[in-house]
N, C-alpha and C positions, 0 to 999 in steps of 0.2 A: 394507577401510576400514570402520570402525564409524560408521554413520549417526548414532547418538546423539552421538558425539564431534564429528562434523561439524556437527550441529545446534547444539551448544554453541558451536562456533567461529563459525559464521555468525551465531548469535544474539548472541554477544559483540560481533562487528563491528557488527551492527545496533544493539545497545545503545549503543555508542559514537556511532554516527550519530544515534540518537534523542536522546541526551543533548545532543549539540551542536545538534540540531534544536530542543530546548527552549531552549537558550541563544540560538539564533538568534531564536526567537519572543519570548523575553524581551527581547532587544535591540530587535526591531521594536515590541513593545508599549511599551517604555520610551521609545523615541525618537519613535515616530509615533502611539502610542495606538490607538484603534479609532474611526475616523470616515471622512470622505469620501475622504481620500487613500489610506488603507489599503484601503478598499473598492475603489478604482480599481486599486490594485496587485494585490490578490488576484484580482480578475476577470481582469486581464491575464495573470497567471501561471497562472490556472486553465486557460486554453485550451491552451497548449503542454504543461502538466503532464497534462491529460486525454489529449491525443494520445500522450504518453509512456506512460501507463498502458494506453491502449487498444491502441496499435499497437507501441510499442517493447517494453514489458515484458509486455503482455498478448497480443495476437494474434500478434505476430512470434515471441516466444520460444516460445509454445505450439505454433506451427506449425513453427518451425525446428528445435527441439531433437529431436523425434521423428525427423524426416528425417535430421538430422545423425547421430544415434545409429545409425540404420539403415545409413547409409553407412559409419560407423566400424566397426561390427560385422560387416558383410557384404560391403563392397566394397573395403576396404583404404584405406591412407593416401593414395595418389595420387588416387583418385577423390574422397576427402573434401576434399583441398586444392583440387581443381578446383571442387567445389561451393561451398566457402567463397569463392573468388575471384569466381565468377559472382554469388553472392548479394550479396556486399559491393558489387560494382560496380553492380548493378541498384539496390540500396538507396540508394547514394550519389547516383546521378543522380535517383532519384525524390524523395529528401529535399531536394535543391537546388531542384527545381521546386516542391515544397510550401512550402518556406521563402520563396521569392520571392513565391509567390501569397499566403501569409499576411501578409507585410509590406505588399503592395499593397492587399490587401482588409481591412486592419485596421479602417477605419471601419465597414464592413459587419458584420464579425465582432463588434465591440464593441456595436453596436446590437442585434444578434440575441441575444447572450448576456446582455446587461444592459439590456433595453428600458426599465426603470424609470429608468435614468440619463439618458434623453432629456429629462427635466424639468429637469436641471441641466447646461447646456452645458459649463461648466468641468470638471465631473466626467467627462463623456463625453470631452471633448478630452484630458484627462490619461490616461484609460484607453487611448485610441487611441495616444498617444505611447509609453506604457509597453509596450503590446502589440507595437509595432514593434521595440522593443529586445529583448524576451524571446523573440520567436517563433523566432529561429535556435536556441534551446535544443533544439527538437525534432530538428534535424539532429545536434547533438552527442550528445544522449542516446540517440538511436536507434542510432547507430554504436557508442556505449558498450554498449548492450544486445546488439548483435551480438557484440562482443568478449566480453562476460560470458557469453553463451549458449555460445560455443565453450569458454571456460575451464571452465564448469560441466560440460559434457559430458565434459571430460577430467579431472573431479574436482578442479579448482582453484577451490574454492568461496570461499576466504577473500578473494581479490583482488576479485572483483565485489562481495562483501559490504562491503568497506572503502570502495569507490569513492564512495558517497553522502556520506561524511564531507567530501569536498572541496567539495561544494556548500555545506554548512553553514558550513564555514570561510570560504568566499567571502562568504556573507551576513554573518557576524559582522564580518569585516574591513571590508567596505564600509559596513555599518550604523554601526559605532562610529567608524571612522577617516575615512571618505571622504565621508559624507553631507553635511557642511557645504560641500563643494566642488562640489556639484551644485545646479542650480536648475531645478525644485524639488528639495528634498533626497530625495524619494521615488524619484527616478530612480536613486539609488545602488543600491537594491535590484534594479532591473531590470538594471543592468549586472553586479550580483553573479550573477544567473542566467546571463547570457551567459558571463561568465568562468568560473564554476563548471562549466558544461557542457563548455567546452573543456578544463578541467583534468581532468575525469573521463575523457574520451576519451584524452587524452595519457597518463594514468597506466597504463592497461591495455595499451597497445601494446607496451611492452617484454616483458611476460609472454607475449603472443602470439608475439613474435619468438623467445623461448626455446623455444617448442614448435614452431617453424618453421611457424607457421600464420598469420603476418601476411599479410592479404589483399593481392593484387596486382590492379591494374586490368585486368580481362579481361571485356569485354562479350560475352555470348553469350545472345541472347534465345531461343534454341531449347533451352536446357538443360532437360531434363525435371524435374530436381530443383528448379530455381527455380520452375517453373510449379506443381509440386505444393505447394510452400510458399505460393505466392500463392493457390492455390485453398483452402488451409486457413486462410489469414489472414483473408479477408473475413468469414466467419461466426464465426471465433474471437473477433473483436472484441466480439461480443455475449456470448459465453459466460462468460468469467472476469471481464470488466470491467463488468458491468452496473451495479454500484454506482457506478462513476465516471460513467456516463451520467446516472444519477439525480442525482448530486451536481451536475452541470452544470445540469440542469433546475432543481435547487434554487436555484441562483444566480439563475435567471430569476425564480422565485417571490420569493426574498429581496430582489431589487432593488426590489420594490414595497413592502416593509415598511419600518419605521423605519430611519433611518441607523444603521449599526453591525451590522445583522442579518447581512450577509455576513461580517463579521469575527468575530462570535460563533460562527457555524457553522464558520468556518475554524479558530479556536482549539480548538473542540470536536473537530473532525476530526483535528487534530494530536494531541490526547490519545488518540483512538481508534487512530491509526496506530501508537502505541507497542506495544501488544500485538499488533496486526494484523501489524506488520512483524517484531517479535521472534519470533513463532510462525508466523503464517499465511504470510507471504512467505518466511520462512526455510525452513519445512518444505516448502512447495510447490516451492521452488527445488531442494532436494536430492532430493525425491521424483521429479520429472519425468524426469530422466535415467535413474534406476534403473528406473522403470516402463517407459520406452521400451525399455530394453535387455531387460527381462523379456518384453515383447511381441514384440520382434524374435526372441527365442529361443524363443517360444511356451511360456513357463513360466507358465501360468495360475495355478497354485497359489501360487507365490512372488509373483505380481502381487497376488493377493487378500490374502495375508498382509501385504504391504507397505502396502497401503491400510488394513488393520485397525490396523497399528502407528501409522500417521499419525493415524487417527481417535481412538485411545485417548489419544495424546499431546495432541491438540487439546482433548478434554474435560478431561483432567487439568490443563491449564494455562489454557485459555481461560475455563472456567466461573468459577474464582476471580477471574480478572482482571476479568470483567464485573461481578461482585458488588462487588469492591473499587473499581472506577471509579465505580459508582453511589453507594456509601457515602462515598467520599472526593472527590467532585467538587469541592466548595468548597475543602477543604484543598489539593488539587492545583492548581486554577486560581489561587487566591490566592498560593500559594507560587511558582508558575512565572511568572505573568504580571502580578500586581498591583503594577506599578511605574509611576512617571511618570504618563502620561496614561491608563493603564488603571486604572479606578476600581472601587469595590465594586459599583456597578450593572452594570458589564461582567462582573464575576465571577458575579453572580446570573443574568444573562441567558445567559452561556455554560454555567452549570450546567444549565439546562433542556435544552440540546442534548446535553450529555454524558450525562445520565441517560437521555435518549431513545435515544441511540446505543447505550448499554450494553445495552439490551434485545435488540439484534440482534448484539452482538459475536461470540457463538459462531457464529451463522449466517454472518457476514462471513468469519470464519476458515475455517469448514467449506467454503465455496465454493472457497477457495484450495487445499483438499486434495482435494475431490471432482472439481472440473473437470479437473485433470490425469489423473484416472482415465479420462476420455473422450479427451482430447487425445493422451495417450501411445499410444492405440490408433488415432489418426487418425480418430476418430468425431466428426464436426462437427455433423451434423444434430440430434442429440438436445440438446446444450447450446444450440443456436440457438433451438430451439422453446421450451425452458424459459426462456431469457433474454428472448425477446420477450414471453412471457406475464408474466414477473415485472416487466418494465419497465412494461407497461400497468397491472398491478395496483398498482405503486408510485405511479404518477402519479394513479390514482384515490384512493389513500390520501392523497397530498399534498393533493388538492382537499378531501378530507373533514376533514383535520386542521388545515390552515393557518389556517382561519377562527378557531378558538378557541385553538389552541396556538401559533400564529405560527411562529417559526423552530424551536421545539421540535417542532412537528408535522412539519416537513420532515425533521428528523433521525429521528423515530420511523418515518416511512414508509420511509426508507432501511434501518433496522434490520430492520423486519418483512419488507420485500421480500427482504433477504438470507436471512432464515430460510426464506422460501418457496422461494427459489432453491436453497438447500442441501437442503431436504426433497425437492424434485423431482429433483435430481441423484442423491441417495441412492436414491430409488425406481427411477430409471432403471438405475443400476448393479446393483441387486438383481434387477430383472426380467430383465436380460440375462445374469445369472449371472456377471458380471465380479467382483463382490464378494460374498464369503460370510463373514459374521462368525465370528470364532473363538469358542470357548466361553468363558463366564465374564463376559459383558457385564453381566448383572443384578447380580452381586456387585460388579463394578467400579463401577457407577453408585452403588450403595448406599454404598460406602466413600468415594467422592469426595464425595457429597452430605453425609455426616456431617462430613467435613473442611471443606467449604465453610461449613457451618453454624457450626462452631467459629470459623473465621476471621471470618465476618461478625459474630458476637457480639463478638469481641475488637475489631474495627475500630469498631463502633458505640459501644462503651463508651469507647474511647480517643480517638476523634475529637471527641466531646462537642460537637455542635451546630455552628452557623454563626458566631455573633457573634464569638467569640474570634479566628477566622481572619481576619476582616475588620478587626480592630482591632490585632492584634499586629504587632510589627516583623518585618522580613524574616528576620533571623537566628533569632528565636524560632520563626517558622513553619517554616523549614528544619529546625531541630533537632527540633521536635515531629513533623513529617511523617516524618522518617527513623525516629524511634522507633515511630510508629504503624505504618508499613509493615513495619518489622522484626518488630514484635510479631505482626502479622497473618500474615506469611509464615512465621514460626517456628511459630505455632499450626497453620497449615495443614499444613506438611510434617511436623511432629511427630505430628500426628494420623494422617497417611498412614502414617508409619513404624510407629506403634502398631497400625495396622490391617493391617500386613503388606506394604506396598509397599516394594520395594527397587530401587535405581537399576539394577542389573544386569538386572532383569526387562525393561527397555525397550531393551536392546542389540539392534542390528540391523545386518547386514552390507550394504554397498552391492553392487549388481549389477556384475559385472566385464565 
């Protein structure tokens, strides 16, 4: 299986999900704007969404996939099925308990995560109500992550990649068609989360059944594989998901700023998730199973070459994405979100966060590539130490930046913290001899930098300032943005081609 082809497939599915995600956010912006009720929803959704990233897609998948790959490669089908059954049963029972606790403790959780809402009792009460509706999402999405991890280990990457589309479809349907039937209307979005989570889980189950890997309820608390995964999970939550912890703390800071700050950060984060998901999440997803298989087979040379391949692709695609997002912040925000209650002031405020986030975009994506280099080897201690140090440094930067840069300073701290995290992970892999760069990195960087410079100049000339984007109609903005993006992409890839880059140079076979 060609990993480059798999990357295009997974990225294509992710692109579809991200496009629908932007439609989703455009619907939310048009119907609800950016104010007190959207602040309440985004805070309520942030909690289960954070738990999803930390435990379902972060710690759990990073701990489960290497152990599952080991069982698959070394212990056979029967032992692998038993492990899946025991893990699924233990996870289900734990998630039911966590969900019940979350619903009961919603008032406490809301006050802790958004203490600034305490000055507005109605806003706090709405946040609590919404949190109780959305909290079961962590149950659905964690089981979805279990199913997706199994499918990815068996090289069925497209199904888990498509699954997030269903949540966005749920948001769009509830926001456009069902909001008038709820009181207050913002509750429609909370029920969209609930129903979308259930749909994601239901979608993947038939594919597990085809592989004869549909989990059965079999409780066995003495299973060594289950306990190995649990021991890996706790520290892994710090390793790959440190940016999400910082995002949650950012909500605490933002809750004390002017109304709308939480929403501006949310919309900026949504823009940054586009390249982060298209490349970082997709590449990290397809790298982890192959890295784990190489480690199980003790193929250290192939392990290092696969990491090198992932890093080159990251710089090739993430660096131009970061520059483009910074230069096109206003055109993107105005085109995607400036409808209805979302006004030009919101565009300019969101731009501050987007530009700040773009500083650290390459670092954010690199963490998703470098962290699997440790977790595939079941090395937990090193990423934990790095993550704790990075978290502390990020919060110090928050305190330093928030006074003058406000919500933009919070975003900048996240980006710089991610760069620090990536640099320390890279140094750790080099020191242990796990990663050895292939020859030609200097020439590679030079050619990519020249192509980025060409692209940046074209985008700067074509975008032509801020005023037009705030005054033009929606159809004109969409048309011009499409032309600008096409021009920039064409200039970048044409320059790469002239400098000798060819698609086949990045082909790579998956570990079997």
